[in-house]
C-alpha positions as CSV (number, residue, x, y, z in Angstrom):
1,X,-12.8,59.4,1.6
2,X,-12.7,59.5,5.4
3,X,-13.8,57.0,8.0
4,X,-17.0,58.9,8.9
5,X,-18.9,57.9,5.7
6,X,-22.7,57.4,6.0
7,X,-23.5,53.7,6.4
8,X,-25.8,51.6,4.3
9,X,-26.9,48.1,5.4
10,X,-27.4,45.0,3.4
11,X,-28.7,41.8,5.0
12,X,-28.2,38.4,3.2
13,X,-28.9,34.9,4.2
14,X,-25.6,33.4,3.1
15,X,-22.6,33.7,0.7
16,X,-24.5,32.5,-2.4
17,X,-27.1,35.3,-2.0
18,X,-24.3,37.8,-1.6
19,X,-22.8,36.5,-4.9
20,X,-26.1,36.8,-6.7
21,X,-26.2,40.4,-5.7
22,X,-22.9,41.1,-7.3
23,X,-22.9,42.8,-10.7
24,X,-19.8,43.2,-12.9
25,X,-20.7,46.5,-14.5
26,X,-18.1,49.2,-14.7
27,X,-14.4,48.8,-13.7
28,X,-14.9,47.5,-10.2
29,X,-18.4,46.0,-10.1
30,X,-20.7,46.4,-7.2
31,X,-23.6,45.0,-5.1
32,X,-27.4,45.4,-5.5
33,X,-29.3,46.5,-2.4
34,X,-33.1,46.2,-2.1
35,X,-35.3,49.2,-1.2
36,X,-35.3,53.0,-1.7
37,X,-31.9,54.6,-2.4
38,X,-31.1,56.4,1.0
39,X,-28.9,59.2,-0.4
40,X,-28.1,60.9,-3.7
41,X,-26.5,58.9,-6.5
42,X,-22.8,59.6,-6.5
43,X,-22.5,59.7,-2.6
44,X,-19.7,57.7,-1.1
45,X,-20.8,55.3,1.6
46,X,-19.7,52.4,3.8
47,X,-21.7,49.3,3.1
48,X,-22.3,47.0,6.1
49,X,-23.1,43.5,5.0
50,X,-24.8,41.3,7.6
51,X,-24.6,37.6,6.7
52,X,-27.1,35.2,8.4
53,X,-25.3,31.8,7.9
54,X,-22.6,31.9,9.2
55,X,-23.3,35.0,11.3
56,X,-20.7,37.4,10.0
57,X,-20.4,41.1,9.3
58,X,-18.4,42.5,6.4
59,X,-17.8,46.1,5.4
60,X,-16.7,47.8,2.2
61,X,-16.4,51.4,0.9
62,X,-18.4,52.2,-2.2
63,X,-20.4,54.8,-4.2
64,X,-24.1,54.9,-4.8
65,X,-24.1,54.3,-8.6
66,X,-27.7,53.8,-9.7
67,X,-31.3,53.5,-8.5
68,X,-34.4,51.6,-9.7
69,X,-37.2,53.7,-8.4
70,X,-40.2,51.7,-9.5
71,X,-40.5,48.1,-8.5
72,X,-42.4,45.4,-10.4
73,X,-43.0,41.7,-10.2
74,X,-39.8,41.1,-12.1
75,X,-37.7,43.9,-10.6
76,X,-37.9,45.1,-7.0
77,X,-37.1,48.7,-6.1
78,X,-33.4,48.7,-5.5
79,X,-30.1,50.6,-5.9
80,X,-26.5,49.7,-6.7
81,X,-23.3,50.4,-4.8
82,X,-20.2,50.3,-6.9
83,X,-16.9,49.2,-5.4
84,X,-14.2,51.9,-5.4
85,X,-10.4,51.7,-5.7
86,X,-10.0,53.4,-2.3
87,X,-11.0,50.1,-0.6
88,X,-9.7,47.4,-2.9
89,X,-9.0,45.2,0.1
90,X,-12.6,45.4,1.3
91,X,-13.9,44.5,-2.2
92,X,-11.5,41.5,-2.4
93,X,-12.7,40.2,1.0
94,X,-16.4,40.5,0.1
95,X,-16.0,38.8,-3.2
96,X,-13.9,36.0,-1.8
97,X,-16.4,35.4,0.9
98,X,-19.3,35.4,-1.6
99,X,-17.5,32.9,-3.8
100,X,-16.7,30.8,-0.7
101,X,-13.0,30.9,-1.4
102,X,-12.3,31.7,2.3
103,X,-13.2,30.1,5.6
104,X,-15.8,32.2,7.4
105,X,-13.3,32.3,10.3
106,X,-11.3,34.8,8.2
107,X,-13.9,37.4,8.9
108,X,-14.6,39.3,12.1
109,X,-17.3,41.6,13.3
110,X,-14.8,44.4,14.0
111,X,-14.8,47.7,12.2
112,X,-11.9,48.2,9.8
113,X,-9.9,51.5,9.8
114,X,-8.3,52.6,6.5
115,X,-4.7,53.6,7.0
116,X,-1.2,53.8,5.4
117,X,0.8,52.9,8.5
118,X,4.3,51.5,8.0
119,X,5.0,48.2,9.7
120,X,7.9,45.7,10.2
121,X,6.9,42.2,9.1
122,X,8.7,39.2,10.5
123,X,8.5,35.8,8.7
124,X,10.7,32.8,8.9
125,X,13.5,34.8,10.6
126,X,13.5,37.6,8.1
127,X,12.2,41.2,8.5
128,X,10.9,43.5,5.9
129,X,9.1,46.8,5.8
130,X,5.5,46.9,4.5
131,X,2.4,49.2,4.8
132,X,-1.1,48.5,6.1
133,X,-4.1,49.3,4.0
134,X,-6.6,48.7,6.7
135,X,-6.6,47.4,10.3
136,X,-9.2,46.0,12.8
137,X,-9.2,44.1,16.1
138,X,-9.4,40.9,14.0
139,X,-6.9,41.4,11.3
140,X,-5.4,43.6,8.6
141,X,-4.6,44.0,4.9
142,X,-0.9,44.5,4.2
143,X,0.2,46.0,0.9
144,X,3.1,44.0,-0.5
145,X,4.5,43.3,-3.9
146,X,5.6,39.9,-2.6
147,X,2.7,38.5,-0.5
148,X,3.3,35.4,1.5
149,X,1.4,32.2,0.8
150,X,-2.0,31.5,2.5
151,X,-1.5,29.8,5.9
152,X,2.0,31.4,6.6
153,X,2.4,32.7,10.1
154,X,3.7,36.3,10.6
155,X,4.6,38.7,13.4
156,X,3.8,42.4,12.8
157,X,5.4,45.3,14.6
158,X,3.6,48.6,14.3
159,X,3.5,52.0,16.0
160,X,1.0,54.8,15.9
161,X,2.3,58.2,14.6
162,X,3.8,60.1,17.5
163,X,3.7,57.1,19.9
164,X,6.8,56.1,21.8
165,X,5.6,52.5,22.2
166,X,5.1,49.9,19.6
167,X,2.8,46.9,19.3
168,X,3.6,43.3,18.3
169,X,0.8,41.2,16.8
170,X,0.9,37.6,15.6
171,X,-1.3,36.2,12.9
172,X,-1.5,34.1,9.7
173,X,-2.1,34.9,6.0
174,X,-5.7,34.0,5.0
175,X,-5.9,35.4,1.5
176,X,-3.6,37.1,-1.1
177,X,-3.8,39.2,-4.2
178,X,-0.8,39.2,-6.6
179,X,-2.0,41.8,-9.1
180,X,-2.4,45.6,-9.2
181,X,-3.8,48.0,-8.2
182,X,-3.0,46.9,-4.6
183,X,-1.2,43.6,-4.3
184,X,-0.9,42.2,-0.8
185,X,-2.2,39.8,1.8
186,X,-5.0,39.6,4.3
187,X,-3.9,38.6,7.8
188,X,-6.1,37.3,10.6
189,X,-4.6,37.8,14.0
190,X,-4.3,35.0,16.4
191,X,-6.7,35.3,19.4
192,X,-5.5,38.4,21.2
193,X,-6.5,39.3,24.8
194,X,-5.3,41.2,27.7
195,X,-2.8,44.0,27.2
196,X,-2.2,43.4,23.4
197,X,-5.9,43.8,22.7
198,X,-6.2,46.9,24.8
199,X,-3.2,48.4,23.0
200,X,-4.6,47.6,19.6
201,X,-8.0,49.1,20.5
202,X,-6.2,52.3,21.6
203,X,-4.1,52.3,18.4
204,X,-7.3,52.1,16.3
205,X,-8.8,55.0,18.1
206,X,-5.6,57.1,17.4
207,X,-5.7,56.2,13.7
208,X,-9.4,56.9,13.3
209,X,-9.0,60.4,14.9
210,X,-6.3,60.9,12.3
């Protein structure tokens, strides 16, 4: 799946409504969206979730899995978007937000770019090599068999393929996953501005062009 997937929007009032729309069917589960199915069942999409309270935007890759074509008093016309293993980090963020296991500040309005970029991670005076699963202006998901504890500060050094110059970003761990298929940690960057933000925006464009 690429980064130019067709987008489907889901608007919810708050985290509890988002959780009510979750269904556990299949291996990964998914979310129910009201209305007519916009594309053919089986199509991969990017689901953009707009939350009213607090105002947040989340995104996750998925696949149109089913459609209910005739509404009734009991069941409105709707369709389901299954989560997919290609974006396990996105699924984890959405579910943790829905279950109110994360502070809303852990989520940003920025678009996430899927990647497999190697990074050098610095923590408590030690360096190790890890890989990014996704990256945005607000944060990243780092694949790691030994994720750090929530709240731990980190410094991340990364470089776009073919670039002579690297980028250093500071942040903290806001959620972790210890089990397969993609163990790792979600990192929220400390407020970036000026040159670091411009460099990160340029790096995201490079990655998205692939």
